BALOGU-526252 format. One line per field, with one value per residue (C-alpha): x, y, z. Coordinates in Angstrom, 2 decimals. Layout:
east: (X, ...)
north: (Y, ...)
up: (Z, ...)
This chain:
east: (10.54, 12.18, 11.78, 12.93, 13.71, 13.68, 15.98, 17.97, 21.30, 19.80, 20.67, 18.34, 18.10, 21.87, 20.94, 18.01, 19.30, 21.76, 19.64, 16.99, 20.23, 21.26, 17.78, 17.50, 15.78, 16.24, 16.84, 16.40, 17.72, 17.00, 19.09, 19.35, 22.88, 25.31, 27.92, 25.93, 26.59, 30.12, 27.39, 25.31, 26.31, 26.99, 24.18, 21.91, 20.90, 21.48, 19.28, 20.39, 17.34, 14.67, 11.17, 9.82, 10.21, 9.67, 12.94, 12.47, 12.86, 8.89, 9.37, 11.57, 9.59, 6.39, 8.36, 9.01, 6.94, 7.23, 8.46, 9.92, 9.67, 11.99, 12.43, 12.70, 14.17, 16.59, 14.33, 17.03, 19.90, 19.78, 17.27, 13.70, 14.09, 10.97, 13.24, 13.86, 10.53, 9.31, 12.23, 10.88, 7.33, 7.56, 10.36, 8.16, 4.30, 5.62, 7.84, 5.27, 2.44, 4.28, 5.07, 1.64, 0.26, 2.45, 1.73, -1.92, -1.79, -0.16, 3.38, 4.12, 1.59, 3.17, 3.95, 5.90, 5.67, 7.68, 6.09, 6.47, 6.09, 5.61, 2.17, 0.80, 2.12, 3.80, 0.93, 2.88, 2.05, -1.00, -0.14, -0.58, -0.60, -1.82, -5.57, -4.41, -5.43, -3.46, -1.81, -1.05, 1.94, 4.34, 5.96, 2.17, 0.63, 3.76, 2.68, -0.74, 0.24, 2.56, 0.11, -2.62, -0.26, -0.17, -3.56, -3.99, -1.93, -4.20, -6.46, -4.61, -1.96, -1.55, -0.13, 1.57, 2.27, 5.59, 5.22, 9.20, 10.67, 14.03, 16.45, 19.24, 22.77, 26.08, 26.41, 24.65, 20.94, 20.33, 22.55, 26.28, 24.66, 23.19, 26.73, 28.66, 28.44, 28.81, 31.99, 33.36, 31.71, 29.19, 26.20, 22.29, 19.19, 17.42, 15.46, 14.01, 13.75, 10.15, 9.23, 8.93, 11.55, 10.02, 13.27, 14.21, 17.47, 18.42, 18.29, 14.40, 13.72, 15.27, 13.15, 10.04, 10.49, 10.91, 7.86, 5.80, 6.71, 6.71, 3.68, 0.04, -1.20, 0.64, -1.89, -2.75, -0.15, 2.28, 4.63, 8.17, 9.41, 10.43, 8.06, 9.36, 9.41, 11.46, 11.38, 14.84, 15.98, 15.95, 17.83, 20.25, 21.28, 21.03, 23.89, 25.89, 25.81, 26.43, 29.74, 30.75, 30.08, 28.13, 24.25, 23.25, 24.31, 20.65, 21.22, 18.65, 15.16, 15.31, 18.83, 17.67, 14.79, 17.37, 20.14, 17.50, 14.52, 11.56, 13.33, 12.91, 9.56, 11.39, 13.80, 11.43, 7.97, 6.69, 5.51, 5.36, 4.10, 4.42, 4.54, 0.56, 0.27, 3.95, 3.47, 0.04, 1.26, 4.21, 7.02, 9.84, 12.22, 15.82, 16.15, 13.52, 15.29, 16.93, 20.75, 20.94, 20.34, 22.55, 25.45, 24.92, 25.15, 27.94, 30.09, 30.02)
north: (-15.76, -15.34, -11.70, -9.66, -5.98, -3.60, -0.55, -3.31, -0.76, 2.36, 3.72, 1.87, -1.14, -1.64, -2.13, -3.99, -6.97, -7.21, -7.34, -9.85, -11.89, -12.28, -12.50, -15.91, -14.51, -15.39, -12.46, -11.48, -7.76, -6.61, -3.78, -1.39, -0.98, -3.74, -4.78, -4.59, -7.70, -6.34, -3.85, -6.40, -8.82, -11.66, -14.27, -11.84, -13.16, -10.46, -9.26, -6.58, -5.29, -2.07, -2.54, -0.05, -2.39, -6.42, -7.81, -11.61, -10.73, -10.94, -15.11, -14.23, -11.97, -14.71, -16.75, -15.16, -14.68, -10.84, -8.21, -4.70, -2.10, 0.71, 1.39, 5.18, 8.17, 10.23, 13.56, 15.78, 15.07, 17.71, 20.66, 19.78, 19.75, 18.82, 15.80, 15.02, 15.01, 13.02, 10.81, 10.60, 10.18, 7.53, 5.70, 4.83, 4.46, 2.31, 0.26, -0.29, -0.93, -3.70, -5.10, -4.60, -6.89, -9.83, -9.84, -9.74, -12.10, -15.09, -13.71, -12.86, -12.81, -9.55, -6.01, -3.57, -0.49, 2.58, 6.08, 8.93, 11.49, 13.92, 12.21, 15.13, 17.95, 20.74, 21.31, 24.00, 23.05, 20.40, 17.38, 13.91, 10.39, 7.67, 9.03, 12.15, 13.29, 14.01, 17.16, 19.38, 19.68, 18.35, 15.73, 15.13, 14.31, 11.44, 10.11, 9.84, 8.04, 5.91, 4.48, 3.90, 1.84, -0.20, -0.70, -3.84, -6.00, -5.62, -8.19, -11.03, -9.88, -7.76, -4.43, -1.48, 2.18, 2.92, 6.80, 7.36, 10.46, 12.35, 8.72, 9.47, 7.73, 8.58, 6.16, 8.63, 10.45, 13.49, 13.61, 14.20, 17.01, 18.79, 18.10, 19.11, 23.09, 22.35, 20.89, 24.22, 26.26, 27.27, 25.82, 26.92, 26.62, 26.82, 30.08, 30.72, 26.76, 26.49, 23.86, 20.69, 17.13, 13.87, 12.02, 8.36, 6.52, 4.31, 0.98, 2.10, 2.40, -1.37, -2.06, -0.84, -2.34, -6.01, -5.29, -4.93, -8.01, -10.10, -8.52, -9.41, -7.12, -3.85, -2.66, -0.27, 3.46, 3.19, 6.29, 5.51, 8.29, 9.05, 9.04, 12.76, 15.08, 18.50, 21.60, 22.85, 25.05, 22.49, 19.79, 22.18, 22.81, 19.45, 18.91, 21.53, 20.14, 16.32, 18.21, 20.97, 23.60, 26.75, 26.65, 29.96, 30.85, 30.91, 30.15, 32.65, 30.91, 33.32, 31.64, 28.33, 28.31, 29.61, 26.96, 24.46, 25.94, 24.23, 21.63, 23.39, 21.88, 18.89, 20.64, 23.64, 21.88, 20.75, 17.65, 17.25, 13.14, 11.11, 7.06, 6.25, 2.51, 1.74, 2.43, 1.24, -2.04, -2.40, -1.35, -0.71, 2.51, 2.22, 5.70, 8.05, 10.81, 12.69, 13.96, 10.25, 9.13, 11.82, 10.47, 7.01, 8.18, 10.79, 8.82, 11.25)
up: (15.35, 11.93, 11.40, 8.10, 8.49, 5.75, 6.39, 7.91, 7.31, 8.73, 12.40, 14.29, 11.56, 12.32, 16.21, 15.82, 13.98, 16.91, 19.20, 17.79, 17.10, 20.67, 21.94, 19.43, 16.67, 13.01, 11.16, 7.36, 6.36, 3.38, 2.20, -0.94, 0.10, -1.48, 1.15, 3.68, 4.63, 6.09, 8.04, 9.90, 12.86, 11.70, 11.64, 9.79, 6.29, 4.33, 0.89, -1.48, -3.00, -2.74, -0.92, -3.27, -6.14, -7.06, -7.21, -5.57, -1.96, -1.83, -1.62, 1.79, 3.37, 2.66, 4.50, 7.49, 10.99, 11.56, 9.57, 10.68, 7.80, 8.17, 4.86, 3.91, 2.42, 5.28, 5.89, 7.29, 5.03, 3.01, 1.17, 0.75, -2.95, -5.33, -5.57, -1.96, -1.27, -3.93, -2.66, 0.87, 0.42, -2.28, -0.52, 2.52, 0.68, -2.54, -0.13, 2.68, -0.16, -1.28, 1.85, 2.83, 0.18, 0.77, 4.40, 3.35, 1.38, 3.91, 5.02, 8.53, 11.39, 12.28, 10.83, 12.24, 9.80, 10.79, 10.93, 12.76, 15.76, 12.42, 11.85, 14.28, 12.71, 14.92, 17.44, 20.10, 23.69, 23.05, 24.64, 22.14, 22.37, 20.48, 20.35, 19.05, 15.77, 12.73, 12.02, 8.96, 6.60, 4.19, 7.54, 8.45, 5.12, 4.15, 7.07, 6.80, 3.18, 5.10, 7.70, 5.46, 3.07, 5.50, 6.41, 4.76, 6.35, 9.42, 7.28, 8.34, 10.62, 13.63, 12.50, 14.70, 13.49, 14.92, 15.39, 16.58, 17.66, 17.70, 17.89, 20.13, 19.63, 18.89, 16.17, 13.60, 13.56, 15.15, 18.18, 16.48, 14.92, 17.95, 20.04, 17.57, 18.09, 22.12, 21.20, 19.90, 22.24, 20.69, 21.59, 22.39, 21.82, 18.14, 18.56, 21.43, 22.24, 23.28, 21.18, 22.09, 20.88, 21.67, 21.86, 22.61, 23.48, 20.71, 22.89, 23.99, 20.73, 19.91, 22.98, 22.00, 18.62, 20.21, 22.49, 19.71, 17.87, 20.95, 22.61, 21.37, 22.70, 20.93, 17.64, 16.47, 16.71, 18.78, 19.78, 20.06, 22.35, 26.11, 28.59, 29.16, 25.97, 26.36, 25.01, 22.88, 24.74, 27.84, 25.43, 24.85, 28.56, 29.19, 26.80, 27.91, 31.67, 30.28, 28.18, 30.59, 27.89, 27.85, 26.86, 25.81, 22.08, 20.20, 16.60, 14.90, 13.83, 10.49, 10.46, 10.72, 7.87, 5.48, 6.01, 5.95, 3.88, 3.90, 6.11, 8.67, 9.46, 10.24, 12.47, 14.45, 14.57, 18.21, 19.19, 22.65, 22.43, 25.25, 24.75, 26.61, 25.05, 25.94, 29.24, 29.98, 28.53, 30.77, 28.95, 31.21, 29.48, 30.58, 29.52, 30.14, 31.82, 29.11, 31.19, 32.16, 28.41, 27.27, 29.99, 28.79, 25.00, 25.26, 28.17, 30.75)
């Protein structure tokens, strides 16, 4: 296939472009970053532009067989000021609206469009999957609008809504931030550590995206997270074990909320999500177990 990728210079996008090229697919990447060609794997056709704005990239998208839409302002970098929240929402919704319009008009036959487990809101110990209802809160609202923006594409293309959990990789994202206190012998859970964290190894995130692209049975919401969600305290214990560091110095919840403000919704929210659809359709996780995933990622 010829695959069009937005958000290509992000953590997932870079890995995905490389995997698609290795599998023999052609890749056109759209990025707002100038110099993206120096970041992305050799063989990637790179276009510079903002998917939330026009600019000529639509013609290139229309010529592709499939699209993976990963564009969006980072959620957990910086405090949620009014301007930051506006960028989080608009960068996702406006870009997806434009992409869906091209797909509906006659472009790719498959659209894998990003979403997140934030769609469920914070739900305590409730077991969640693709059939569960949406939740409440800023992130849940954003995800609802984000998924709704992609819906018009389903009029003529197979649409997959990728509800991604916490992607673990030493190259970026959450893992380096999670690990840093442990390396300083100051690691531990956040508050009581009883909230659930749906995680996924970067290799499986890329694997699930490829699965969604290549298997015609995959359609609609798709949870992209490992089959074994863990509580925050179990994640802390596993990091400590893998690094050979203590894991009992809990960070008070009030301190976390003071440090990040309203963004604590993303940090402390509880989503016990399982990838029911991926498992039922036969996706085989390379890293279903957290400790094994961390040992591979952290070289221990």
